[in-house]
py3Dmol code that shows the C-alpha trace and the ligand (Angstrom):
import py3Dmol

protein = """\
ATOM      1  CA  UNK A   1     227.906-115.920 122.707  1.00  0.00           C
ATOM      2  CA  UNK A   2     225.148-115.974 125.291  1.00  0.00           C
ATOM      3  CA  UNK A   3     225.764-113.718 128.257  1.00  0.00           C
ATOM      4  CA  UNK A   4     225.561-115.741 131.576  1.00  0.00           C
ATOM      5  CA  UNK A   5     222.925-114.598 133.912  1.00  0.00           C
ATOM      6  CA  UNK A   6     222.947-115.143 137.745  1.00  0.00           C
ATOM      7  CA  UNK A   7     219.977-114.206 139.627  1.00  0.00           C
ATOM      8  CA  UNK A   8     219.242-114.361 143.274  1.00  0.00           C
ATOM      9  CA  UNK A   9     215.705-115.340 144.229  1.00  0.00           C
ATOM     10  CA  UNK A  10     215.325-114.098 147.839  1.00  0.00           C
ATOM     11  CA  UNK A  11     211.886-115.572 148.128  1.00  0.00           C
ATOM     12  CA  UNK A  12     209.973-114.499 151.405  1.00  0.00           C
ATOM     13  CA  UNK A  13     213.267-113.591 153.136  1.00  0.00           C
ATOM     14  CA  UNK A  14     214.681-110.269 154.346  1.00  0.00           C
ATOM     15  CA  UNK A  15     213.255-107.151 155.886  1.00  0.00           C
ATOM     16  CA  UNK A  16     213.863-103.863 154.148  1.00  0.00           C
ATOM     17  CA  UNK A  17     216.989-103.152 156.435  1.00  0.00           C
ATOM     18  CA  UNK A  18     218.318-106.647 155.717  1.00  0.00           C
ATOM     19  CA  UNK A  19     217.758-106.382 151.991  1.00  0.00           C
ATOM     20  CA  UNK A  20     219.488-103.052 151.947  1.00  0.00           C
ATOM     21  CA  UNK A  21     222.546-104.579 153.854  1.00  0.00           C
ATOM     22  CA  UNK A  22     222.956-107.540 151.517  1.00  0.00           C
ATOM     23  CA  UNK A  23     222.480-105.382 148.253  1.00  0.00           C
ATOM     24  CA  UNK A  24     225.184-102.931 149.628  1.00  0.00           C
ATOM     25  CA  UNK A  25     227.624-105.812 150.352  1.00  0.00           C
ATOM     26  CA  UNK A  26     227.034-107.189 146.744  1.00  0.00           C
ATOM     27  CA  UNK A  27     227.418-103.712 145.208  1.00  0.00           C
ATOM     28  CA  UNK A  28     230.959-103.543 146.748  1.00  0.00           C
ATOM     29  CA  UNK A  29     231.691-107.037 145.726  1.00  0.00           C
ATOM     30  CA  UNK A  30     230.752-106.381 142.083  1.00  0.00           C
ATOM     31  CA  UNK A  31     231.922-102.881 141.528  1.00  0.00           C
ATOM     32  CA  UNK A  32     233.960-104.108 138.561  1.00  0.00           C
ATOM     33  CA  UNK A  33     231.787-106.744 137.032  1.00  0.00           C
ATOM     34  CA  UNK A  34     232.611-107.950 133.575  1.00  0.00           C
ATOM     35  CA  UNK A  35     229.352-107.178 132.018  1.00  0.00           C
ATOM     36  CA  UNK A  36     230.419-108.373 128.708  1.00  0.00           C
ATOM     37  CA  UNK A  37     230.244-111.969 130.165  1.00  0.00           C
ATOM     38  CA  UNK A  38     227.991-111.942 133.006  1.00  0.00           C
ATOM     39  CA  UNK A  39     224.734-110.217 134.322  1.00  0.00           C
ATOM     40  CA  UNK A  40     223.720-110.307 137.941  1.00  0.00           C
ATOM     41  CA  UNK A  41     220.172-109.891 139.097  1.00  0.00           C
ATOM     42  CA  UNK A  42     218.753-109.539 142.646  1.00  0.00           C
ATOM     43  CA  UNK A  43     214.992-110.481 143.159  1.00  0.00           C
ATOM     44  CA  UNK A  44     213.919-109.336 146.649  1.00  0.00           C
ATOM     45  CA  UNK A  45     210.491-109.333 147.958  1.00  0.00           C
ATOM     46  CA  UNK A  46     208.098-106.472 146.694  1.00  0.00           C
ATOM     47  CA  UNK A  47     208.547-104.581 149.891  1.00  0.00           C
ATOM     48  CA  UNK A  48     212.284-104.191 149.403  1.00  0.00           C
ATOM     49  CA  UNK A  49     212.253-103.519 145.749  1.00  0.00           C
ATOM     50  CA  UNK A  50     212.361 -99.665 145.850  1.00  0.00           C
ATOM     51  CA  UNK A  51     215.009 -99.435 148.568  1.00  0.00           C
ATOM     52  CA  UNK A  52     217.210-102.050 146.938  1.00  0.00           C
ATOM     53  CA  UNK A  53     216.943-100.223 143.562  1.00  0.00           C
ATOM     54  CA  UNK A  54     218.278 -97.127 145.124  1.00  0.00           C
ATOM     55  CA  UNK A  55     221.223 -99.069 146.664  1.00  0.00           C
ATOM     56  CA  UNK A  56     221.951-100.451 143.219  1.00  0.00           C
ATOM     57  CA  UNK A  57     222.194 -97.051 141.511  1.00  0.00           C
ATOM     58  CA  UNK A  58     225.706 -96.867 140.020  1.00  0.00           C
ATOM     59  CA  UNK A  59     226.202-100.637 139.992  1.00  0.00           C
ATOM     60  CA  UNK A  60     226.098-103.234 137.235  1.00  0.00           C
ATOM     61  CA  UNK A  61     223.535-105.280 139.225  1.00  0.00           C
ATOM     62  CA  UNK A  62     220.059-105.468 137.943  1.00  0.00           C
ATOM     63  CA  UNK A  63     216.739-105.672 139.780  1.00  0.00           C
ATOM     64  CA  UNK A  64     213.847-108.127 139.406  1.00  0.00           C
ATOM     65  CA  UNK A  65     210.677-109.094 141.210  1.00  0.00           C
ATOM     66  CA  UNK A  66     209.444-112.552 142.015  1.00  0.00           C
ATOM     67  CA  UNK A  67     206.008-112.255 140.390  1.00  0.00           C
ATOM     68  CA  UNK A  68     203.612-109.803 138.567  1.00  0.00           C
ATOM     69  CA  UNK A  69     199.945-109.753 137.795  1.00  0.00           C
ATOM     70  CA  UNK A  70     198.996-109.472 134.063  1.00  0.00           C
ATOM     71  CA  UNK A  71     196.417-106.865 134.327  1.00  0.00           C
ATOM     72  CA  UNK A  72     197.652-103.163 133.752  1.00  0.00           C
ATOM     73  CA  UNK A  73     195.607-101.834 136.838  1.00  0.00           C
ATOM     74  CA  UNK A  74     192.294-102.124 138.617  1.00  0.00           C
ATOM     75  CA  UNK A  75     190.578-103.654 141.441  1.00  0.00           C
ATOM     76  CA  UNK A  76     192.836-106.674 142.125  1.00  0.00           C
ATOM     77  CA  UNK A  77     193.528-106.557 145.779  1.00  0.00           C
ATOM     78  CA  UNK A  78     197.126-107.754 146.716  1.00  0.00           C
ATOM     79  CA  UNK A  79     198.464-107.810 143.153  1.00  0.00           C
ATOM     80  CA  UNK A  80     201.268-105.833 141.728  1.00  0.00           C
ATOM     81  CA  UNK A  81     201.509-104.564 137.996  1.00  0.00           C
ATOM     82  CA  UNK A  82     204.411-104.246 135.576  1.00  0.00           C
ATOM     83  CA  UNK A  83     204.163-100.660 135.695  1.00  0.00           C
ATOM     84  CA  UNK A  84     204.499-100.640 139.430  1.00  0.00           C
ATOM     85  CA  UNK A  85     207.568-103.023 139.212  1.00  0.00           C
ATOM     86  CA  UNK A  86     209.242-100.773 136.579  1.00  0.00           C
ATOM     87  CA  UNK A  87     208.459 -97.846 138.824  1.00  0.00           C
ATOM     88  CA  UNK A  88     210.215 -99.599 141.657  1.00  0.00           C
ATOM     89  CA  UNK A  89     213.395-100.047 139.375  1.00  0.00           C
ATOM     90  CA  UNK A  90     212.853-103.651 138.102  1.00  0.00           C
ATOM     91  CA  UNK A  91     213.964-104.807 134.698  1.00  0.00           C
ATOM     92  CA  UNK A  92     213.349-108.556 135.310  1.00  0.00           C
ATOM     93  CA  UNK A  93     210.414-110.579 136.722  1.00  0.00           C
ATOM     94  CA  UNK A  94     210.469-114.235 137.633  1.00  0.00           C
ATOM     95  CA  UNK A  95     207.166-115.926 136.341  1.00  0.00           C
ATOM     96  CA  UNK A  96     205.905-119.307 137.028  1.00  0.00           C
ATOM     97  CA  UNK A  97     208.187-120.350 139.822  1.00  0.00           C
ATOM     98  CA  UNK A  98     207.413-123.812 140.982  1.00  0.00           C
ATOM     99  CA  UNK A  99     206.401-122.583 144.500  1.00  0.00           C
ATOM    100  CA  UNK A 100     203.796-120.294 142.914  1.00  0.00           C
ATOM    101  CA  UNK A 101     202.564-123.311 140.736  1.00  0.00           C
ATOM    102  CA  UNK A 102     202.569-125.483 143.850  1.00  0.00           C
ATOM    103  CA  UNK A 103     201.022-123.151 146.561  1.00  0.00           C
ATOM    104  CA  UNK A 104     199.348-120.307 144.752  1.00  0.00           C
ATOM    105  CA  UNK A 105     197.551-121.834 141.790  1.00  0.00           C
ATOM    106  CA  UNK A 106     199.751-120.550 139.159  1.00  0.00           C
ATOM    107  CA  UNK A 107     198.950-122.269 135.794  1.00  0.00           C
ATOM    108  CA  UNK A 108     200.468-122.419 132.315  1.00  0.00           C
ATOM    109  CA  UNK A 109     197.745-120.119 131.306  1.00  0.00           C
ATOM    110  CA  UNK A 110     198.458-117.368 133.985  1.00  0.00           C
ATOM    111  CA  UNK A 111     202.102-117.754 133.283  1.00  0.00           C
ATOM    112  CA  UNK A 112     201.454-117.157 129.594  1.00  0.00           C
ATOM    113  CA  UNK A 113     199.479-113.985 130.449  1.00  0.00           C
ATOM    114  CA  UNK A 114     202.032-112.710 132.695  1.00  0.00           C
ATOM    115  CA  UNK A 115     204.963-113.196 130.193  1.00  0.00           C
ATOM    116  CA  UNK A 116     202.812-111.385 127.612  1.00  0.00           C
ATOM    117  CA  UNK A 117     202.216-108.304 129.688  1.00  0.00           C
ATOM    118  CA  UNK A 118     205.880-108.283 130.996  1.00  0.00           C
ATOM    119  CA  UNK A 119     207.120-108.372 127.410  1.00  0.00           C
ATOM    120  CA  UNK A 120     204.742-105.696 126.307  1.00  0.00           C
ATOM    121  CA  UNK A 121     205.914-103.466 129.214  1.00  0.00           C
ATOM    122  CA  UNK A 122     209.588-104.046 128.566  1.00  0.00           C
ATOM    123  CA  UNK A 123     210.246-106.243 131.526  1.00  0.00           C
ATOM    124  CA  UNK A 124     212.386-109.269 130.884  1.00  0.00           C
ATOM    125  CA  UNK A 125     210.651-112.429 132.108  1.00  0.00           C
ATOM    126  CA  UNK A 126     212.437-115.357 133.755  1.00  0.00           C
ATOM    127  CA  UNK A 127     210.160-118.244 132.956  1.00  0.00           C
ATOM    128  CA  UNK A 128     210.597-121.116 135.363  1.00  0.00           C
ATOM    129  CA  UNK A 129     209.867-124.687 134.411  1.00  0.00           C
ATOM    130  CA  UNK A 130     210.695-128.117 135.806  1.00  0.00           C
ATOM    131  CA  UNK A 131     209.484-131.486 136.924  1.00  0.00           C
ATOM    132  CA  UNK A 132     208.714-132.794 140.333  1.00  0.00           C
ATOM    133  CA  UNK A 133     210.292-135.926 141.656  1.00  0.00           C
ATOM    134  CA  UNK A 134     207.258-138.082 141.059  1.00  0.00           C
ATOM    135  CA  UNK A 135     207.217-136.850 137.395  1.00  0.00           C
ATOM    136  CA  UNK A 136     210.900-137.630 137.000  1.00  0.00           C
ATOM    137  CA  UNK A 137     210.567-141.054 138.398  1.00  0.00           C
ATOM    138  CA  UNK A 138     207.715-141.858 136.289  1.00  0.00           C
ATOM    139  CA  UNK A 139     209.638-140.852 133.079  1.00  0.00           C
ATOM    140  CA  UNK A 140     207.789-137.808 132.406  1.00  0.00           C
ATOM    141  CA  UNK A 141     210.525-135.156 132.736  1.00  0.00           C
ATOM    142  CA  UNK A 142     210.716-134.259 129.061  1.00  0.00           C
ATOM    143  CA  UNK A 143     206.897-134.146 128.583  1.00  0.00           C
ATOM    144  CA  UNK A 144     206.512-131.880 131.587  1.00  0.00           C
ATOM    145  CA  UNK A 145     209.290-129.438 130.123  1.00  0.00           C
ATOM    146  CA  UNK A 146     207.211-129.568 126.695  1.00  0.00           C
ATOM    147  CA  UNK A 147     204.058-128.772 128.480  1.00  0.00           C
ATOM    148  CA  UNK A 148     205.500-125.720 130.478  1.00  0.00           C
ATOM    149  CA  UNK A 149     207.299-124.368 127.429  1.00  0.00           C
ATOM    150  CA  UNK A 150     204.636-124.969 124.816  1.00  0.00           C
ATOM    151  CA  UNK A 151     201.808-123.599 126.960  1.00  0.00           C
ATOM    152  CA  UNK A 152     203.924-120.782 128.705  1.00  0.00           C
ATOM    153  CA  UNK A 153     205.163-119.583 125.371  1.00  0.00           C
ATOM    154  CA  UNK A 154     201.976-119.975 123.454  1.00  0.00           C
ATOM    155  CA  UNK A 155     201.486-117.287 120.981  1.00  0.00           C
ATOM    156  CA  UNK A 156     204.861-115.590 121.147  1.00  0.00           C
ATOM    157  CA  UNK A 157     207.102-114.822 117.988  1.00  0.00           C
ATOM    158  CA  UNK A 158     210.803-115.946 118.014  1.00  0.00           C
ATOM    159  CA  UNK A 159     211.567-112.290 118.627  1.00  0.00           C
ATOM    160  CA  UNK A 160     209.543-112.272 121.761  1.00  0.00           C
ATOM    161  CA  UNK A 161     210.952-115.608 122.868  1.00  0.00           C
ATOM    162  CA  UNK A 162     214.436-114.517 122.523  1.00  0.00           C
ATOM    163  CA  UNK A 163     213.846-111.788 125.186  1.00  0.00           C
ATOM    164  CA  UNK A 164     212.749-114.398 127.716  1.00  0.00           C
ATOM    165  CA  UNK A 165     215.214-116.096 130.071  1.00  0.00           C
ATOM    166  CA  UNK A 166     214.298-119.837 130.819  1.00  0.00           C
ATOM    167  CA  UNK A 167     214.979-121.097 134.205  1.00  0.00           C
ATOM    168  CA  UNK A 168     215.130-124.899 134.460  1.00  0.00           C
ATOM    169  CA  UNK A 169     214.415-125.784 138.082  1.00  0.00           C
ATOM    170  CA  UNK A 170     213.688-129.393 138.923  1.00  0.00           C
ATOM    171  CA  UNK A 171     211.277-129.163 141.905  1.00  0.00           C
ATOM    172  CA  UNK A 172     212.978-131.931 143.656  1.00  0.00           C
ATOM    173  CA  UNK A 173     216.301-129.968 143.712  1.00  0.00           C
ATOM    174  CA  UNK A 174     214.766-126.761 145.155  1.00  0.00           C
ATOM    175  CA  UNK A 175     215.678-126.013 148.797  1.00  0.00           C
ATOM    176  CA  UNK A 176     216.502-129.856 149.323  1.00  0.00           C
ATOM    177  CA  UNK A 177     220.270-129.678 149.096  1.00  0.00           C
ATOM    178  CA  UNK A 178     219.959-132.177 146.248  1.00  0.00           C
ATOM    179  CA  UNK A 179     221.368-130.561 143.139  1.00  0.00           C
ATOM    180  CA  UNK A 180     220.767-132.221 139.798  1.00  0.00           C
ATOM    181  CA  UNK A 181     224.151-133.606 138.671  1.00  0.00           C
ATOM    182  CA  UNK A 182     225.769-131.628 135.939  1.00  0.00           C
ATOM    183  CA  UNK A 183     224.895-134.491 133.515  1.00  0.00           C
ATOM    184  CA  UNK A 184     221.262-134.464 134.611  1.00  0.00           C
ATOM    185  CA  UNK A 185     221.092-130.692 134.326  1.00  0.00           C
ATOM    186  CA  UNK A 186     222.752-130.619 130.876  1.00  0.00           C
ATOM    187  CA  UNK A 187     220.582-133.275 129.499  1.00  0.00           C
ATOM    188  CA  UNK A 188     217.400-131.278 130.457  1.00  0.00           C
ATOM    189  CA  UNK A 189     218.863-127.996 129.139  1.00  0.00           C
ATOM    190  CA  UNK A 190     219.828-129.625 125.843  1.00  0.00           C
ATOM    191  CA  UNK A 191     216.229-131.010 125.585  1.00  0.00           C
ATOM    192  CA  UNK A 192     214.874-127.582 126.375  1.00  0.00           C
ATOM    193  CA  UNK A 193     217.039-125.961 123.761  1.00  0.00           C
ATOM    194  CA  UNK A 194     216.092-128.633 121.199  1.00  0.00           C
ATOM    195  CA  UNK A 195     212.425-127.950 121.937  1.00  0.00           C
ATOM    196  CA  UNK A 196     212.847-124.277 121.552  1.00  0.00           C
ATOM    197  CA  UNK A 197     214.589-124.892 118.151  1.00  0.00           C
ATOM    198  CA  UNK A 198     211.325-126.797 117.079  1.00  0.00           C
ATOM    199  CA  UNK A 199     209.175-123.975 118.429  1.00  0.00           C
ATOM    200  CA  UNK A 200     211.005-121.179 116.780  1.00  0.00           C
ATOM    201  CA  UNK A 201     214.558-121.843 115.054  1.00  0.00           C
ATOM    202  CA  UNK A 202     217.845-123.311 115.644  1.00  0.00           C
ATOM    203  CA  UNK A 203     219.310-119.741 115.572  1.00  0.00           C
ATOM    204  CA  UNK A 204     216.756-118.403 118.080  1.00  0.00           C
ATOM    205  CA  UNK A 205     217.256-121.333 120.358  1.00  0.00           C
ATOM    206  CA  UNK A 206     221.004-120.750 120.275  1.00  0.00           C
ATOM    207  CA  UNK A 207     220.461-117.143 121.395  1.00  0.00           C
ATOM    208  CA  UNK A 208     218.084-117.957 124.269  1.00  0.00           C
ATOM    209  CA  UNK A 209     219.540-118.272 127.694  1.00  0.00           C
ATOM    210  CA  UNK A 210     218.727-121.096 130.038  1.00  0.00           C
ATOM    211  CA  UNK A 211     219.533-120.773 133.670  1.00  0.00           C
ATOM    212  CA  UNK A 212     219.629-123.836 136.183  1.00  0.00           C
ATOM    213  CA  UNK A 213     218.169-123.551 139.573  1.00  0.00           C
ATOM    214  CA  UNK A 214     217.920-126.009 142.472  1.00  0.00           C
ATOM    215  CA  UNK A 215     220.500-125.931 145.435  1.00  0.00           C
ATOM    216  CA  UNK A 216     223.151-124.086 143.488  1.00  0.00           C
ATOM    217  CA  UNK A 217     226.077-123.513 145.837  1.00  0.00           C
ATOM    218  CA  UNK A 218     229.567-122.102 145.555  1.00  0.00           C
ATOM    219  CA  UNK A 219     230.895-125.621 145.436  1.00  0.00           C
ATOM    220  CA  UNK A 220     228.723-126.867 142.613  1.00  0.00           C
ATOM    221  CA  UNK A 221     228.719-123.794 140.592  1.00  0.00           C
ATOM    222  CA  UNK A 222     231.747-124.456 138.415  1.00  0.00           C
ATOM    223  CA  UNK A 223     230.790-127.997 137.280  1.00  0.00           C
ATOM    224  CA  UNK A 224     227.127-126.775 136.392  1.00  0.00           C
ATOM    225  CA  UNK A 225     228.523-123.822 134.509  1.00  0.00           C
ATOM    226  CA  UNK A 226     230.794-125.906 132.610  1.00  0.00           C
ATOM    227  CA  UNK A 227     227.935-127.593 130.786  1.00  0.00           C
ATOM    228  CA  UNK A 228     227.426-126.082 127.310  1.00  0.00           C
ATOM    229  CA  UNK A 229     223.733-125.461 127.626  1.00  0.00           C
ATOM    230  CA  UNK A 230     223.739-124.011 131.117  1.00  0.00           C
ATOM    231  CA  UNK A 231     223.816-120.147 130.827  1.00  0.00           C
ATOM    232  CA  UNK A 232     223.635-119.122 134.448  1.00  0.00           C
ATOM    233  CA  UNK A 233     221.851-119.906 137.624  1.00  0.00           C
ATOM    234  CA  UNK A 234     218.662-118.957 139.522  1.00  0.00           C
ATOM    235  CA  UNK A 235     219.885-119.180 143.113  1.00  0.00           C
ATOM    236  CA  UNK A 236     217.609-119.354 146.285  1.00  0.00           C
ATOM    237  CA  UNK A 237     219.040-120.170 149.631  1.00  0.00           C
ATOM    238  CA  UNK A 238     222.755-119.273 148.674  1.00  0.00           C
ATOM    239  CA  UNK A 239     221.763-115.897 147.329  1.00  0.00           C
ATOM    240  CA  UNK A 240     220.725-114.823 150.908  1.00  0.00           C
ATOM    241  CA  UNK A 241     224.414-114.060 151.957  1.00  0.00           C
ATOM    242  CA  UNK A 242     226.815-111.674 150.363  1.00  0.00           C
ATOM    243  CA  UNK A 243     229.678-114.349 150.774  1.00  0.00           C
ATOM    244  CA  UNK A 244     227.999-117.362 149.129  1.00  0.00           C
ATOM    245  CA  UNK A 245     226.295-115.339 146.325  1.00  0.00           C
ATOM    246  CA  UNK A 246     229.311-113.551 145.528  1.00  0.00           C
ATOM    247  CA  UNK A 247     231.262-116.694 145.500  1.00  0.00           C
ATOM    248  CA  UNK A 248     228.715-118.270 142.988  1.00  0.00           C
ATOM    249  CA  UNK A 249     228.947-115.234 140.577  1.00  0.00           C
ATOM    250  CA  UNK A 250     232.962-115.293 140.735  1.00  0.00           C
ATOM    251  CA  UNK A 251     232.910-119.153 140.097  1.00  0.00           C
ATOM    252  CA  UNK A 252     230.485-118.648 137.067  1.00  0.00           C
ATOM    253  CA  UNK A 253     232.667-115.899 135.811  1.00  0.00           C
ATOM    254  CA  UNK A 254     235.743-117.996 135.823  1.00  0.00           C
ATOM    255  CA  UNK A 255     234.215-120.702 133.855  1.00  0.00           C
ATOM    256  CA  UNK A 256     232.414-118.531 131.197  1.00  0.00           C
ATOM    257  CA  UNK A 257     234.948-115.757 130.605  1.00  0.00           C
TER     258      UNK A 257
END
"""
ligand_1 = """\
10
13P
P 217.440 -123.086 146.270
O 218.724 -122.490 145.636
O 217.227 -122.718 147.647
O 217.374 -124.713 146.174
O 216.160 -122.439 145.458
C 216.229 -122.508 144.006
C 215.008 -121.631 143.528
O 213.859 -121.949 143.756
C 215.357 -120.422 142.966
O 214.322 -119.873 142.230
"""
view = py3Dmol.view(width=600, height=400)
view.addModel(protein, "pdb")
view.setStyle({"model": 0}, {"cartoon": {"style": "trace"}})
view.addModel(ligand_1, "xyz")
view.setStyle({"model": 1}, {"stick": {}})
view.zoomTo()
view.show()
């Protein structure tokens, strides 16, 4: 059975003090998390990683970053390395988020390099893929998913791939309040799993986890999590409050346990 993974991507929100407060709140909520079934990851901004990591000591919640650079170290002003992320307490890193592809020049090639480094340094990458509205409306959803997967995962063995979490985030559903319907999400997830089976093997594809992201809220979590190929959620806006994020985790747990 694939372990469900619910991650909160806090994007460019929360000062250190605010981040500590929410992490403390979530630690209290999840002091008895059924970790056989579910994993919870918080992804604050770089500035809050270290402090949130300290708050999470003694809890079942993991820490992730929102991006990383692929070089080990060097004169790369503004960038952060895998070693630095691990030092700050991270075990996960989001790579290739659509906002980075859209606003910061992230490409399949940079995504591929970042995943490679993350894997070699023992961080679990969360690879984000997904189509824009124009791509969906022109019938190109599946070809975009294939493009993101085949290039993003180029050169990795099945063993490597199985250590990667895929996050399907249709760009048109991010921050818009427009969630993909459970059927639309399931269709894309099944397609992704089928494509992973072609790249690797059916067994590997069955072991790989595919999260859904895009306007996940407490009231749509259950229906999304009931879909057979949805293994969790990457949550933006609704991960910014203890109440809504805790509700999402609880609903996911109810469905998946
Ligand atoms: P929202 O949940 O705010 O739509 O954001 C989704 C997302 O981009 C998570 O990475």
